[in-house]
C-alpha positions as CSV (number, residue, x, y, z in Angstrom):
1,D,0.0,0.0,0.0
2,F,2.9,2.4,0.6
3,S,4.4,2.1,-2.9
4,Y,1.5,2.5,-5.3
5,E,1.9,5.1,-8.0
6,P,-0.2,7.2,-8.2
7,R,-0.7,7.2,-4.4
8,I,-3.9,5.6,-3.1
9,A,-5.9,6.9,-0.2
10,W,-4.8,5.6,3.2
11,N,-7.2,3.1,4.7
12,N,-8.1,4.6,8.0
13,A,-10.2,1.7,9.3
14,A,-9.3,0.2,12.7
15,S,-9.5,-3.3,11.1
16,Y,-6.9,-2.4,8.4
17,S,-3.9,-4.7,8.6
18,N,-1.4,-1.8,8.6
19,A,-3.4,0.4,11.0
20,L,-0.7,0.2,13.6
21,Y,1.6,2.4,11.6
22,N,-1.0,5.2,11.6
23,E,-2.2,4.6,15.1
24,N,1.3,4.8,16.7
25,F,2.2,8.0,14.8
26,Y,-1.1,9.6,15.7
27,K,-1.0,8.7,19.4
28,T,2.6,9.9,19.7
29,L,1.9,13.3,18.1
30,Y,-1.1,13.8,20.4
31,A,0.9,12.7,23.5
32,I,3.6,15.2,22.8
33,L,1.0,17.8,22.0
34,S,-0.7,17.1,25.3
35,S,2.6,17.5,27.3
36,S,3.4,20.8,25.4
37,N,0.0,22.2,26.1
38,E,0.3,21.3,29.8
39,V,3.6,23.2,30.1
40,L,2.2,26.2,28.1
41,G,-0.9,26.2,30.2
42,K,1.1,26.4,33.4
43,V,3.5,29.0,32.1
44,E,1.3,31.3,30.0
45,I,-2.0,30.9,31.8
46,G,-0.9,30.0,35.3
47,D,2.1,32.4,35.3
48,M,4.4,29.6,36.5
49,V,8.1,30.5,36.7
50,I,10.6,27.8,36.0
51,E,14.0,28.2,37.7
52,N,17.2,26.3,37.4
53,D,19.2,25.1,40.4
54,E,20.9,28.4,40.7
55,G,17.6,30.4,40.8
56,G,17.9,31.6,37.2
57,D,14.7,32.0,35.2
58,E,14.4,29.4,32.5
59,T,10.8,30.1,31.7
60,P,11.4,31.6,28.3
61,M,13.6,28.6,27.2
62,V,10.9,26.1,28.3
63,E,8.1,28.1,26.8
64,A,10.0,28.4,23.4
65,V,10.6,24.7,23.3
66,A,7.0,23.9,24.2
67,H,5.7,26.2,21.4
68,L,8.1,24.4,19.0
69,A,7.0,21.0,20.1
70,K,3.3,21.9,19.9
71,S,3.8,23.4,16.5
72,L,5.7,20.4,15.2
73,C,2.9,18.1,16.3
74,L,0.1,20.3,14.8
75,G,2.1,20.7,11.6
76,Y,2.8,17.0,11.2
77,I,-0.9,16.2,11.8
78,G,-1.8,18.8,9.2
79,L,0.7,17.4,6.7
80,T,-0.4,13.8,7.3
81,Y,-4.1,13.8,7.9
82,D,-7.1,15.4,6.2
83,K,-8.6,16.5,9.5
84,G,-8.1,16.1,13.2
85,F,-8.6,17.7,16.6
86,I,-6.8,21.0,17.2
87,V,-5.9,21.2,20.8
88,T,-3.9,24.0,22.4
89,E,-3.2,25.2,25.9
90,Y,-6.5,27.3,25.6
91,T,-8.7,24.4,24.6
92,D,-11.5,23.6,27.1
93,L,-11.1,19.8,27.4
94,T,-14.5,19.5,29.1
95,Q,-16.2,20.4,25.8
96,T,-16.5,18.3,22.6
97,I,-13.7,19.3,20.3
98,P,-14.7,19.4,16.7
99,T,-12.5,18.2,13.9
100,S,-10.7,20.8,11.8
101,P,-9.3,20.6,8.3
102,Y,-5.6,20.1,7.7
103,A,-5.1,23.8,6.6
104,D,-6.2,24.9,10.0
105,F,-3.5,22.7,11.6
106,I,-0.9,24.4,9.5
107,D,-2.2,27.9,10.4
108,T,-2.2,27.0,14.1
109,A,1.3,25.6,13.9
110,L,2.5,28.8,12.3
111,V,1.1,30.9,15.2
112,G,3.0,28.7,17.6
113,L,6.2,28.9,15.6
114,D,6.0,32.6,15.4
115,K,5.6,32.7,19.3
116,C,8.7,30.4,19.5
117,I,10.6,32.7,17.2
118,A,9.6,35.8,19.1
119,I,10.7,34.3,22.5
120,C,14.0,33.2,21.0
121,N,14.6,36.7,19.6
122,A,13.8,38.4,22.9
123,N,15.9,36.1,25.2
124,T,19.2,34.5,25.6
125,F,19.5,30.9,26.6
126,T,21.2,27.5,25.9
127,L,19.2,24.3,26.1
128,P,20.5,21.5,28.3
129,S,22.8,19.3,26.3
130,S,20.5,16.3,26.7
131,W,17.6,18.1,25.0
132,V,19.2,18.0,21.5
133,P,22.1,15.6,21.7
134,G,25.2,16.6,19.7
135,I,24.2,20.2,19.3
136,T,24.6,23.2,21.6
137,M,21.1,24.6,21.0
138,T,21.0,28.3,21.8
139,N,18.1,30.7,21.5
140,T,19.4,31.7,18.1
141,K,19.6,28.2,16.8
142,L,16.2,27.3,18.2
143,G,14.7,30.4,16.5
144,Q,16.4,29.4,13.2
145,L,14.9,25.9,13.6
146,A,11.5,27.3,14.1
147,N,11.9,29.5,11.0
148,T,13.0,26.4,9.0
149,V,10.0,24.4,10.2
150,A,7.6,27.3,9.3
151,A,9.1,27.5,5.8
152,A,8.7,23.7,5.3
153,L,5.1,23.6,6.6
154,L,4.1,26.3,4.2
155,S,5.9,24.7,1.3
156,Y,4.7,21.1,2.0
157,S,1.1,21.7,3.0
158,P,-0.5,22.5,-0.4
159,R,-2.4,19.4,-1.8
160,N,-3.3,20.7,-5.2
161,M,-2.2,23.4,-7.7
162,T,-4.8,26.0,-6.4
163,E,-3.5,25.6,-2.8
164,N,0.1,25.8,-4.1
165,E,-0.6,29.0,-6.0
166,A,-2.2,30.5,-2.8
167,V,0.9,30.0,-0.7
168,D,2.6,33.3,0.3
169,W,6.0,32.4,-1.2
170,G,7.5,35.7,0.0
171,L,6.7,34.6,3.6
172,V,8.2,31.2,2.9
173,Q,11.4,33.0,1.7
174,D,11.4,35.2,4.8
175,Y,11.2,32.1,7.0
176,A,13.9,30.3,5.0
177,D,16.2,33.3,5.1
178,N,16.0,33.3,8.9
179,G,16.2,29.5,9.1
180,L,19.1,27.1,9.8
181,P,22.2,27.9,7.8
182,Y,23.4,24.3,8.2
183,D,22.2,20.8,7.7
184,F,20.3,19.9,10.9
């Protein structure tokens, strides 16, 4: 099923023999999204301050990473599925959450990426080395990564020629120009 050309529609039935591939990816994205939203809810809505062992404020660093993680999840859901449940730190989980189309996921992801970029531009920090093994991830590099992800989401999300022509390619260029200058 994964190699037919032209591509065939994904069988989303629970009884489909390859449903596990879809289910694991879906559950993982929503698990990370849930954790990111919990952090953002405590920091942005609950005004929680996160301090390191020396008493330094690490709230902006944690907030930026949570916005990036949330946006990566929403973006990948938008790239992979036709619709899903957009859940953010502001979603009332006691209410029924309607499904939203994939384009709304991309739009919501871009809002989060822009927040990540703004936090990175306004603060100076270095992530703990275990968060991104092999890379000293500073606020500058994290902001560049968020810009690169934004450019990719805008570029990859169109599903037909009309959507492709509607992309703001100038915005894609702006994000790319502020993106990673090296192979991540």
